[in-house]
C-alpha positions in Angstrom: 97.8 18.6 57.5 99.4 19.7 60.8 97.5 21.8 63.2 100.3 24.3 63.7 103.3 25.8 61.9 106.5 26.7 63.7 107.8 30.2 62.8 111.0 32.0 63.8 110.6 35.6 65.2 112.2 37.0 62.0 109.6 35.1 59.9 106.8 36.5 62.1 108.1 40.0 61.6 108.6 39.7 57.9 105.2 38.2 57.3 103.4 40.8 59.5 105.2 43.7 57.7 104.3 42.3 54.3 100.7 41.9 55.2 100.4 45.3 56.7 102.0 47.1 53.7 100.0 45.1 51.3 96.8 46.3 52.9 97.7 50.0 52.9 99.8 50.6 56.1 102.8 53.0 55.6 106.2 51.2 55.7 107.3 53.1 58.8 104.1 52.2 60.7 104.2 48.6 59.5 107.7 48.2 61.0 106.5 49.4 64.4 103.3 47.3 64.4 105.3 44.2 63.2 107.7 44.8 66.2 104.7 44.7 68.5 103.3 41.5 67.0 106.6 39.8 67.1 107.3 40.9 70.6 103.9 39.6 71.8 104.5 36.2 70.1 108.1 36.0 71.5 106.9 36.7 75.0 104.0 34.2 74.8 101.3 36.8 74.7 99.7 35.1 71.8 96.3 36.9 72.2 98.1 40.1 71.1 100.5 38.6 68.5 99.6 37.1 65.1 96.1 36.7 66.4 95.7 40.4 66.1 97.0 40.7 62.5 93.5 40.2 60.9 92.1 42.9 63.2 94.8 45.4 62.2 94.0 44.7 58.6 90.2 44.8 58.9 90.2 48.2 60.8 92.3 49.8 58.0 90.1 48.3 55.3 86.9 49.5 57.0 88.4 53.0 57.6 88.3 52.9 61.4 92.0 53.4 61.7 94.4 55.2 59.3 97.4 53.0 58.7 99.3 55.9 57.2 98.7 58.3 60.1 101.6 60.5 61.3 101.3 61.3 65.0 101.6 64.9 66.2 103.6 65.5 69.3 103.4 68.7 71.4 104.3 70.2 74.8 100.9 70.7 76.4 102.4 72.3 79.5 105.6 71.9 81.5 105.9 68.1 82.1 102.9 67.3 79.9 103.5 65.8 76.5 100.5 65.4 74.3 100.3 63.1 71.2 97.5 63.2 68.7 97.6 59.8 67.1 95.6 61.2 64.2 93.3 58.2 64.2 96.2 55.8 63.8 97.5 52.9 65.7 98.9 53.6 69.1 102.4 52.0 68.9 103.7 54.6 66.3 102.3 57.3 68.6 104.3 55.8 71.5 107.4 55.8 69.4 106.8 59.4 68.4 106.2 60.7 71.8 108.8 58.7 73.7 111.9 60.9 73.3 110.3 64.1 74.5 108.6 62.3 77.4 111.8 60.8 78.6 113.6 64.1 78.3 110.8 65.9 80.3 110.8 63.2 83.0 114.5 63.2 83.5 114.8 67.0 83.5 111.9 67.5 85.9 111.6 64.2 87.8 108.1 63.5 86.6 106.1 63.8 83.4 103.0 62.5 81.7 102.5 61.4 78.1 98.9 61.6 77.0 97.4 60.2 73.8 94.1 60.9 72.0 92.6 59.6 68.8 94.2 56.2 69.3 93.4 52.9 67.7 94.8 50.4 70.2 95.0 46.6 69.6 98.3 45.8 71.4 99.3 44.5 74.8 100.0 47.5 77.1 103.3 46.1 78.5 104.9 46.9 75.2 104.1 50.6 75.7 106.0 50.8 79.1 108.9 48.4 78.8 111.1 50.9 76.9 110.6 53.5 79.6 111.8 51.0 82.2 114.8 50.3 80.0 115.5 54.0 80.0 115.6 54.1 83.8 112.1 55.4 84.5 109.1 54.2 86.4 106.1 54.1 84.1 102.4 53.7 84.8 100.1 53.4 81.8 96.4 53.3 81.4 94.4 52.8 78.2 90.8 52.7 77.2 89.2 50.3 74.7 85.7 49.7 73.5 82.7 49.0 75.7 82.8 45.3 76.8 82.4 45.6 80.5 79.3 46.2 82.6 79.6 48.4 85.7 79.5 46.4 88.9 75.9 45.5 89.6 74.9 46.1 86.0 74.4 43.9 82.9 75.1 46.3 80.0 78.5 47.1 78.5 79.7 50.6 79.4 83.4 50.4 80.3 86.3 48.8 78.4 88.7 46.1 79.5 90.8 49.3 80.3 94.3 47.8 81.0 96.9 49.1 83.4 100.6 48.6 82.8 103.6 49.2 85.1 107.4 49.2 84.5 110.2 49.6 87.0 113.9 49.8 86.1 116.3 47.3 87.7 120.1 47.3 88.1 121.7 45.3 85.3 118.5 43.3 84.7 115.5 43.8 82.5 112.8 46.0 84.0 110.0 44.6 86.0 107.0 44.9 83.7 103.4 43.8 83.9 100.0 44.6 82.6 96.5 43.4 83.2 93.0 44.2 82.2 90.8 45.9 84.8 88.1 43.5 83.7 88.2 40.0 85.1 90.0 38.9 81.9 91.4 40.4 78.8 89.1 40.4 75.8 91.7 38.4 73.8 91.7 35.6 76.4 88.0 35.1 75.8 88.5 35.3 72.0 91.2 32.7 72.1 89.0 30.4 74.3 86.3 30.7 71.7 88.6 29.9 68.9 90.0 26.9 70.7 86.7 25.7 72.0 87.3 25.7 75.7 85.4 27.1 78.7 86.3 30.3 80.6 86.3 30.6 84.4 83.3 31.6 86.3 83.1 35.3 87.1 84.5 36.5 83.8 81.3 37.3 82.0 77.5 37.3 81.6 75.6 36.1 78.5 73.4 38.4 76.5 70.5 37.6 78.9 72.5 38.7 82.0 73.2 35.2 83.2 76.7 34.1 84.4 78.4 32.0 81.8 81.5 29.9 81.2 80.9 29.7 77.5 83.4 31.8 75.6 81.1 32.5 72.7 78.2 33.4 75.0 80.6 35.8 76.8 81.5 37.5 73.6 77.8 38.1 72.8 77.2 39.3 76.4 79.3 41.4 78.7 82.5 41.1 80.7 82.8 41.9 84.4 85.2 44.0 86.4 87.9 42.1 88.4 87.5 42.2 92.2 83.8 43.4 92.2 83.2 46.9 93.3 87.0 47.5 93.9 87.8 46.7 90.3 84.9 48.8 89.2 86.4 51.8 90.9 89.8 51.2 89.2 88.1 51.0 85.8 86.5 54.4 86.5 89.9 55.8 87.4 91.3 54.6 84.0 88.4 56.1 82.1 89.0 59.5 83.9 92.7 59.6 83.3 93.1 57.9 79.9 90.1 59.5 78.3 88.7 62.3 80.4 92.1 63.9 81.0 93.5 63.5 77.4 90.3 64.5 75.6 89.9 61.1 74.0 86.7 59.1 73.7 85.3 57.3 76.7 84.7 53.7 76.0 81.0 54.1 75.2 81.9 56.9 72.8 84.6 54.7 71.1 82.1 51.9 70.9 79.5 54.1 69.2 82.1 55.4 66.6 83.5 51.9 65.9 80.0 50.6 65.3 79.6 53.1 62.5 82.3 51.2 60.6 80.8 47.8 61.3 84.0 47.0 63.0 84.4 43.6 64.6 88.2 43.8 65.2 87.9 44.6 69.0 89.7 47.9 68.7 88.4 51.4 69.8 87.9 54.5 67.8 89.6 57.7 68.9 90.5 56.2 72.3 92.9 57.5 74.9 96.0 56.5 76.9 98.0 58.1 79.6 101.6 57.2 80.7 102.9 58.7 83.9 106.7 58.7 84.2 108.9 59.1 87.3 112.6 59.4 87.5 113.5 57.5 90.7 116.9 59.3 90.8 115.0 62.4 91.9 114.4 61.1 95.4 117.7 59.3 96.2 120.4 57.3 94.6 119.7 54.0 96.4 116.4 53.1 94.7 117.8 50.3 92.5 119.6 48.6 95.3 116.7 48.9 97.7 114.2 47.3 95.4 116.5 44.3 94.8 116.3 43.7 98.6 112.5 43.4 98.3 112.7 41.1 95.2 115.2 38.9 97.1 112.7 38.6 100.0 109.9 37.6 97.5 112.0 35.0 95.8 113.1 33.5 99.1 109.7 31.9 99.3 109.2 28.8 97.2 106.7 29.1 94.3 107.1 32.9 93.9 108.4 35.0 91.0 108.8 38.6 89.9 106.1 39.9 87.5 107.4 39.7 83.9 109.9 36.9 84.5 107.8 34.3 82.7 107.6 36.6 79.7 111.4 37.1 79.7 111.9 33.3 79.9 109.5 32.8 76.9 111.4 35.5 75.1 114.7 33.7 75.5 113.2 30.4 74.4 111.4 31.7 71.4 114.6 33.3 70.0 116.1 29.8 69.8 113.0 27.7 69.1 110.5 30.0 67.4 106.8 29.8 68.2 103.9 27.7 67.1 101.1 29.4 65.1 97.7 27.7 64.5 97.7 26.6 60.9 94.2 28.1 60.3 95.5 31.5 61.5 98.7 31.2 59.5 96.7 30.5 56.3 94.3 33.4 57.0 97.2 35.8 57.3 98.9 34.5 54.2 95.7 35.1 52.2 95.8 38.7 53.4 99.3 39.1 52.1 98.0 38.4 48.6 95.1 40.9 49.0 
């Protein structure tokens, strides 16, 4: 039996949609989450693609996330858009809040889109790319569950708490990147454990507080902030803005609630996210041209690239060639389709 199966992006989308609806997700939410899974696979972000499908299903089955949730969007104040995800997945909430947030940002020059009661399992770049395509600068921050010890500590308190950024470009896809404020994303360690290879030093401690390169020991222990005390400060900033400001759970609160469901799917319960939007046209009309001058200087040096370009290259290739999915994961997902 082969170790992998090659799938087209349409096949990935169709299979994901069928599995989600078969396990109780509403058709409208299933379409959005399948979009996210397909985009992640197409861009080579495999730790947030098909790999996440069992997690989406398990957290619906155990009741941690409502797959049929309908987000509620409101104007919290001038320039502040609030979305209550209603204990649902975050991508449908992004889709629901996006039009009003874009309108507010373009009418006032700046706006913020805040989420509470989120169940977030997706890569954060997906949340901001559409705002970059709409001509806006977007900065997003999201909380997770408690996997990361404070700098100097050995007990999980913070999440991997990712940050994402999108910047529009003239006649080109937006510059988009995201990264965990921990030394690695949780999914990277999970994939390493699944595939049986070591992780770099500095990513994690084992359950006894010792540094480890064993992925399974890291999952049983705690992750570490990137950049030592500097990364620790950035994690605290994310907690304050994504959870403290929006009224969502801090990571340790999300961890406590998720534990009540016996959830092993890595997702938070009632977590938060903030997206800050800026219309660059509000300052001057030369922004798009000026930034290309910077990018040209970067690319003039051998070995450099613009953040997000590798994902865009993967996206173009996967549309033609499809992607490889581990056979064991493929069969696991197929079994869920028949549930």
